[in-house]
C-alpha positions as CSV (number, residue, x, y, z in Angstrom):
1,M,0.1,0.0,-0.1
2,S,2.9,2.8,1.2
3,A,4.4,1.6,-2.4
4,F,1.0,2.8,-4.4
5,K,1.4,6.6,-2.9
6,I,5.8,6.6,-2.8
7,A,6.5,5.3,-6.7
8,P,4.4,7.9,-8.1
9,M,6.1,10.4,-5.8
10,L,9.0,9.9,-6.4
11,A,8.5,9.5,-9.8
12,A,7.0,12.8,-10.4
13,G,10.1,14.5,-8.4
14,C,8.8,15.2,-5.4
15,T,9.3,15.0,-1.7
16,G,6.6,13.7,0.8
17,V,5.7,12.8,4.2
18,I,3.5,9.2,5.0
19,K,2.2,8.1,8.1
20,P,1.5,4.5,7.7
21,A,-1.6,2.8,10.1
22,E,-0.8,2.7,13.9
23,M,-1.3,-1.6,13.5
24,T,1.4,-1.8,10.4
25,S,3.8,1.0,10.4
26,L,7.4,-1.7,10.8
27,G,6.1,-2.4,7.1
28,T,6.5,1.3,5.7
29,I,9.6,2.0,8.0
30,R,11.7,-0.9,6.5
31,M,10.4,0.1,2.8
32,A,12.4,4.0,3.2
33,E,15.5,2.2,4.8
34,I,15.8,0.2,2.2
35,L,15.0,3.1,-0.6
36,Y,17.8,5.2,1.6
37,E,20.1,2.4,1.1
38,A,19.2,2.2,-2.8
39,G,20.4,6.0,-2.6
40,V,17.0,7.9,-2.4
41,P,18.9,10.7,-0.6
42,P,17.6,11.8,3.3
43,G,14.7,14.1,3.5
44,V,13.1,13.3,0.5
45,L,10.9,10.5,2.0
46,N,10.0,10.8,5.5
47,V,8.0,8.5,7.9
48,V,6.3,9.7,10.3
49,P,4.4,7.2,12.8
50,G,1.9,7.8,15.0
51,R,-2.2,8.4,16.0
52,G,-4.5,9.3,12.9
53,H,-6.1,11.8,14.8
54,I,-2.7,13.4,16.2
55,A,0.5,12.9,13.3
56,G,-2.4,12.4,10.9
57,H,-4.4,15.9,11.7
58,H,-0.9,17.8,12.0
59,L,-0.2,16.4,8.5
60,V,-2.8,17.0,6.3
61,T,-3.7,20.5,7.6
62,H,0.0,21.8,7.5
63,S,0.6,24.2,5.4
64,D,4.0,23.0,3.8
65,V,1.7,19.7,2.8
66,H,0.3,20.7,-1.0
67,K,-1.2,17.4,-1.9
68,V,-2.6,14.9,0.5
69,A,-3.3,11.4,-0.6
70,F,-5.2,8.7,1.8
71,T,-6.7,4.9,2.0
72,G,-8.4,4.0,4.7
73,S,-11.9,3.8,6.1
74,T,-15.1,6.3,4.7
75,E,-15.4,8.3,8.1
76,V,-12.0,9.1,8.5
77,G,-11.6,9.9,4.5
78,L,-14.6,12.2,5.0
79,E,-13.0,14.0,8.2
80,I,-9.9,14.4,6.5
81,L,-11.6,16.0,3.4
82,K,-13.3,18.4,5.6
83,A,-9.7,19.4,7.2
84,V,-7.8,19.7,4.0
85,G,-9.0,23.0,2.7
86,N,-8.4,23.8,-0.8
87,K,-4.7,21.3,-0.8
88,K,-5.6,18.8,-3.8
89,T,-7.0,15.4,-2.4
90,V,-7.0,11.9,-3.5
91,L,-9.2,9.3,-1.0
92,E,-9.4,5.8,-1.2
93,M,-12.0,4.6,0.9
94,G,-13.7,1.7,1.8
95,G,-15.7,-0.3,-0.2
96,N,-17.4,-4.1,-1.0
97,C,-15.5,-5.0,-4.2
98,P,-17.6,-6.9,-6.9
99,A,-16.7,-10.1,-9.1
100,I,-18.4,-11.1,-12.1
101,V,-18.9,-15.2,-13.2
102,T,-20.3,-15.2,-16.4
103,E,-22.3,-17.9,-17.9
104,H,-19.3,-18.7,-20.4
105,A,-16.4,-18.1,-17.9
106,D,-13.8,-20.8,-17.5
107,I,-14.8,-21.9,-13.6
108,A,-11.4,-23.5,-12.3
109,T,-9.7,-20.5,-13.1
110,A,-12.3,-18.3,-11.9
111,S,-12.4,-20.3,-8.8
112,S,-8.6,-20.4,-8.4
113,I,-7.8,-16.7,-8.6
114,L,-10.7,-15.0,-7.0
115,S,-10.7,-17.8,-3.5
116,A,-6.8,-16.8,-3.7
117,F,-7.1,-13.4,-4.1
118,G,-10.2,-12.5,-2.0
119,F,-8.8,-14.3,1.1
120,A,-5.0,-13.3,0.6
121,N,-3.4,-11.3,4.2
122,S,-6.9,-12.5,5.1
123,G,-8.8,-10.5,3.6
124,Q,-7.0,-7.0,4.7
125,I,-6.7,-5.9,1.4
126,C,-9.3,-2.9,0.1
127,M,-9.1,-4.0,-3.4
128,Q,-10.2,-7.6,-2.7
129,P,-13.4,-9.4,-4.5
130,R,-15.7,-9.8,-1.8
131,R,-19.3,-9.8,-4.1
132,L,-18.8,-12.4,-6.5
133,Y,-21.6,-12.3,-8.3
134,V,-22.3,-15.7,-10.3
135,H,-24.2,-16.3,-13.3
136,E,-27.1,-18.8,-12.4
137,K,-26.3,-21.4,-14.9
138,V,-22.9,-21.8,-12.8
139,F,-23.5,-20.8,-10.1
140,D,-23.6,-24.6,-8.2
141,Q,-20.7,-25.6,-10.1
142,F,-18.4,-22.2,-9.1
143,L,-19.6,-22.3,-6.1
144,E,-18.1,-26.3,-5.3
145,Q,-15.2,-25.1,-6.6
146,Y,-14.4,-22.4,-4.9
147,S,-15.3,-23.6,-1.7
148,A,-12.9,-26.5,-2.4
149,K,-10.0,-23.8,-3.3
150,V,-10.9,-21.6,0.0
151,D,-11.1,-24.6,2.0
152,A,-7.2,-25.5,0.9
153,L,-6.1,-22.3,1.8
154,V,-3.9,-22.9,5.3
155,P,-3.8,-20.3,8.0
156,D,-0.5,-19.9,10.1
157,D,1.5,-17.4,11.5
158,S,2.5,-14.7,8.5
159,L,6.1,-15.6,9.3
160,V,5.5,-19.1,8.5
161,E,6.8,-20.2,4.7
162,T,3.6,-22.4,4.9
163,A,1.0,-19.6,5.7
164,M,-1.3,-19.1,3.4
165,R,-2.7,-16.3,5.0
166,G,-2.3,-14.7,8.7
167,P,-4.5,-13.4,11.5
168,Q,-6.5,-9.9,12.0
169,V,-4.0,-7.6,12.7
170,S,-5.8,-7.1,16.1
171,E,-8.4,-8.2,18.4
172,K,-10.5,-5.2,18.0
173,E,-10.0,-5.7,13.9
174,M,-11.4,-9.6,14.7
175,N,-13.9,-8.9,16.5
176,K,-15.5,-6.3,14.0
177,V,-15.2,-9.2,11.4
178,L,-17.2,-11.6,14.0
179,G,-19.6,-8.8,14.4
180,Y,-20.5,-8.4,10.5
181,I,-20.7,-12.4,10.2
182,E,-23.2,-13.0,13.0
183,Q,-24.9,-9.9,11.5
184,G,-24.9,-11.8,8.3
185,K,-26.9,-14.8,10.0
186,K,-29.4,-12.9,11.8
187,D,-29.8,-11.0,8.6
188,G,-31.0,-13.9,6.8
189,A,-27.7,-15.0,4.4
190,T,-26.8,-18.7,4.4
191,L,-23.3,-19.5,5.9
192,V,-22.0,-21.8,3.9
193,K,-18.7,-22.0,5.3
194,G,-16.5,-20.8,8.6
195,G,-17.9,-17.9,10.7
196,N,-15.8,-18.7,13.8
197,R,-12.9,-17.8,15.7
198,I,-10.2,-20.4,15.5
199,D,-9.1,-21.7,18.6
200,R,-5.3,-21.1,18.3
201,K,-3.2,-18.3,19.4
202,G,-3.6,-15.1,17.6
203,Y,-6.6,-13.5,16.2
204,F,-7.5,-16.0,13.2
205,I,-10.7,-16.2,11.9
206,E,-11.9,-19.5,9.6
207,Q,-12.0,-18.7,6.0
208,T,-16.1,-17.5,5.6
209,I,-18.5,-18.0,3.0
210,F,-22.2,-16.9,2.8
211,T,-24.7,-17.2,0.1
212,D,-28.2,-16.1,0.1
213,V,-27.1,-12.6,0.2
214,T,-29.0,-9.6,-0.9
215,D,-27.6,-5.9,-1.8
216,E,-29.4,-4.5,1.2
217,M,-27.4,-7.2,4.1
218,S,-24.4,-5.6,5.9
219,I,-21.8,-8.2,5.0
220,S,-22.8,-7.1,1.0
221,K,-22.7,-3.3,1.6
222,D,-19.5,-3.0,3.8
223,E,-16.1,-3.3,3.8
224,I,-15.6,-5.9,6.1
225,F,-12.1,-6.3,5.9
226,G,-11.6,-9.9,6.8
227,P,-12.2,-13.5,5.1
228,V,-15.5,-13.1,4.5
229,T,-17.2,-13.5,1.0
230,C,-20.6,-13.4,-0.3
231,V,-21.0,-15.5,-3.5
232,I,-24.5,-13.9,-5.3
233,K,-26.5,-15.8,-8.1
234,I,-27.5,-13.9,-10.7
């Protein structure tokens, strides 16, 4: 995520300051170290870890900052938009990305790609396909193959070489995802697979699939940011 901001900034010949999310600062700090080792001059790229309402607010309102680029929740993005004034601003905020599987799709390929990408990093990537709209003629075939490939994903510590996905980033985020799962069941969606916390050290949640999902349900509308997908017949 940091690279999406840093690369065009450097390519345009700009200097900048990046404030990573509080829970994921180490990767950005290490990226900055690598860039300096590669020859980027000191002061061109600056990393300022900290709380969003303190460090982040100071950065977006500072008079020496001419452009703001933000990736994160809709709520925070709207607060930034209010605070930046007339600065150039790019906001990439929360959503629930869709994918469409047509009746002529290669089902094996579609199920492989959508399962691998949809559950990578335990669903903590903003552009992951979490609403899968599948043509009714291939729905059952797709769901069977997709479910089998999701089952094959191995959750483990992210530093373990064989791990195919890790835990949620914090207990708070884990509980938020579990809350969405419970709400999905209450709203009448069918839980095909998963839905529970994994009984092991860490904030792990089972790979979870819902069907019989309508557009009004929170699991369809909101960015869950966890290992949860909705397979919807059309």
